[in-house]
Structures are given as structure tokens and as C-alpha cells.
N, C-alpha and C positions, 0 to 999 in steps of 0.2 A: 504494501500501500504506500504508494505515492503523491507528496503536499509539496508548492506551493510557496514560500514565503512570503510578499511581497513588500522587503523592505530599502529599496532603494531608495527612496523618495528624498528628498530634502525635509520635509519639516517645516518650510518656511511659515506655518502658520504655529507653529511651535518655538519661533524666537520669544527671546533669545537663550532657550535651554541648547535648541538644535545650532548655534552657533558655535559649540566647539563638542558637539557627540552626534552621532546618528539617531534618526527619530528610536529605533529599533530600540537603543540601550537606555529611554528617558526614562525613567524608575518611578514607577506607578506602589505605591507602600516599600518603597526600599526595592523592587524588584523591574529588570529590565523588563519594557513591553515585551521583546523578542520571547522572554523566557515563560511568560503566562501563553503562547500560543503555542508553543513548544512542547508544557506540557499537557496542554490541552488535545494534541494531535497525540501524543506518547496513548493518552488513556484512553483513547478514541483508534489503537492500535494502528498509525502512520510510525515504521521506523526510517522511510527515508525522507528525509528531510533536504530538498533543494532550498537554498535561500538566494535571492538574486540584491547585491551589492552595489551602491554607488556613491552615497552620499559619505564619506567619514568610512568607506568601503574598510579599510584594512582595521579598524577598532570592532567593528563587530566581527572581520577576519580573525580577529587576534583574541576575540575575548566566548566562540561558540565553541571550539575544538575542547577547553579546558572546563565549560560552566555545567554548572549540576543540573542544570536542564536540559541539557543537551546529550547526557551519558545514555548508552542504552540505542544511540540513532543516529544512523551515517546521516550525517548532514558533510551536503557538500554547497557549493559557491556557483552562481549563475556571476558572473562580472559583467561590469556596465559601466565601469569608470571611465571608460573612453566616450561614452552618448549614453544618459539616461532613455531608454528604448519606451519609456510611454508602460502599459498594461499590455498592451497586446503585441508589443515586440518585444517584454520580459518571457512572456510567454512562449513565443515563436524560439527567442533564446535560451530559450531552457529547454529546448524538445530534444537533444542528444541524454541527457539528463533525466529527466523523464519520459523519455519515450519508450514504449513498450503494446503492450496489445490489452491494458488494464486505463479503464481512469483515473485519474489524480485530483486531486483536490486546490487545489487555490484559494489560499488563507490571508486577507490585510495584517501588519502587523499591529496595527494600530483600534484594531477591532475585539475588544471584549463581550460575549455573550454566552447568553444559555446553552445554546442549541446545543443536539446528539449529532456529532459530525459523521458517528456512526450511521442513524438514521437516517440522515442525509441520504449517505452512499447505497446506501442499503436501495433505496427508492428509486434513484437514476441505474444501480444496477438492474434493476427490475425495467424500468421505461423506457431503458436507452438510449435517452436524446442526445444533440450531441453535447450540448450541458444544460443542465440545470443550476439556474441562479439561486441563492435567497435573499426572499422581498418580504416586505413586513408593508403593513399598512399607514405607517410611521408620516406625518404630518412631513410636508419637503415641497416646493415647488417644481424636482426633475423626479418621473414618473417613467416609469416603464413600462407597454402596455400590454393583458395581454387576455385571449378572446378566452371565449366561457370555458376552452378546455386547457386554458394554463397555459398556452402555447403561445412566445412574446411574436409581438407584430408590431411594435413600434415605441418610439417615445417621446413624450413630450412636455412641456416645458410649460408652468398654468400661469407664469408670472406675465411670460410675451405671446402664448399663445401658438408655439412653434410646434409641430408635428412631423415627425419623421421618421418616415415608415416605406417599407417599399412597394408596401399594397398600394393604388392610385386613392383608393376610396375612402383610407383610412386617411393621409399626407393631406388629401382636398378636404378630408369632413369636416364636423363640428363635434370637437374633444367631447361637446354633453350630448351626445347625441346618439354616437357609435358601441353608447350600450360598452362599451371594455374597462376589465378590472384595471386599477388604476394601481403599482404597486414603488413603492421605493427600492433602491436594489441592497441589501446587507455586508457586501463586500466579502464574500464566503460563493464559491461555485466550484463545481464538478463539472470537467473535463471529459469528453470521451478521447483518444488520441487520436478519433481522426482529424481531428478540428486541425492538427499539423499538414495535412494535405492541401488542408480549404488557405493556408496562410502560409502556402509558399512563391503567390506576388504579392504579396502585402507590403508594405514598405519596412526598413529596419524596425524605426518605430512608429506605434499607431496605438489609440485608446482601444482595451476589449469591446467598448461598448460598441465603437461606430462598428467595430466586427460583426457584434450580434444583430445588431438592428438592420445591418446593412446587408445581410444573410439570412435572415428571420427567416425568410417565406423561400430559400435552398436544401432549409434542416430544421430538425425539431431544436427548438431553448424551454425547454419547462420552469414553472414557476416553482419554487418551495416555501411554502408557507410555512410559518411555526407560533404555534396558537402561542402566545402569552409567550411571546421573544422578548427578553429583556438584552438591549444587546448597547453597546456603549463604542461611541467613533471619540476616542484620544484623539482627535484631529489637529484642536485648540489648546489654549494653557487655559481658557476656564470648564474643562470636561476634564481633567485632572482629577480633579475631587471628585467629582461623579464617579469615576475610575474607578476611584481609593472608598467608596462605597462600596461599588458593586465589587470589590475584591472579599471588603471584609462581610458581609451577607453572605458571599458561596463561601468563605473561607477559603481563598485562594493563596 
């Protein structure tokens, strides 16, 4: 069971903390963010983990081999120091480390949640879509759009009214009349290895959401809706306190 942890971002919204350390090593209750993710992956049975690195990459690469949270895991690094490749490019670059016949899980390093990763993987293995995306009904401006069968069909920004979809009836429609489900992405997804063949002609750097939205008419991309999902996106300074509360409540 393989996983990719996105840890290459510059963490600009966490400045000034990230002026000297990468986001992956930002402490929450005294423990680096990446350790919470690795411990969650280990508990779910993920043994082979790829961590992509860019911002202060050396610090992560020096820390993890001897970190207690990584013991018993096979940790490898996808090096993006020469160019930050965004989420889609990061997955594409890691093909040699993730490649195989089984799906792999992708987890943002700044996400803390009560999600059962094994249960999500099981659903993906049963349905075998190209990708399964953790989503929720939380309030945001940018939503993924799904049909009645929980298949991805587009994206919208409710602040601007913009709709993106390969389906003309959706792209040119009225979001209030389309009858689609609107969910926010949760930063965790399970991906089938067939995605790498579809990425061959993609540029080195691109967002994975652009890829999903642009190809959802060619393949099946499913929503995974977790009931009673609790999640903290530790992306800004004011979310660190929420993350600490989450850690204490769950005894992490």
C-alpha cells in the first residue's frame, strides 16, 4: 500500500514560521505536521510513502529517516527542488516511486482529519474509478460538482459565478438549476495507476484539479463523502490553534 504526501509547498500563508522551516515541519502541540500524517498512514497499513519536497527540502530529507513517526515505513523522496511542480505535476513526477498495479493514496501534509483512510481505500477498490476524492459540504467559494451518482462533472466558484466543465450543458448552465451536488475537496484522494498514462502529454507543472475537471468526461472520478467529517486545514496561522484543539481531542 503506497501513499504520496504533498510536502513541497512554500507555506506562504504560514509566514513567518515558514521563513526558516518547511510547512511539513511546522509544529502542532510540539510535533511536526508530517508526523501526524505519517502516523495516520501507518495506522491504516500504508508502509511505502513518497514525500515530495521543494521548500527547505533538505530539512525534511534530514529529519524523516531518523524520525520516530517514520520508523517501520519505507520513506522515499520525490525531489522538486529544481522546480515546484504543483499537485498534478507532483503526482506525475512520482510515477517511478508510486508505479505499479495498485491504487495509491495522496494526502496533503497540512490536513488533520478523523477520516478512516482504510475505509476510503476499500471503497475505491470496490468501485475502481480513476480517482476517489474526499469531499464534504463545508462552506467555501469553490466547489466540485457531482451528478446524482457522485461522479465529478465540473467545478464552480460561487463568488464569481464561473463554471468549468467539459460538458457544455453544465459549463453554459445556471448552477442553481442544474441540480448538481456541490462539495468542497478535502485534500485526500485515492488514485488508480492508469492515471499516469493519461498524464503523458501534460506539462511538467499543473494542478491536479485542472486535470480532474478537464478529463471527468473521459473517466470516472468519484466523490467520497465522509459523514461527520472533522478536518483542519493547517494552512494559515490562525488555524494552528484549531489544529492543536483537534490533536488534544483525538489524543494524537
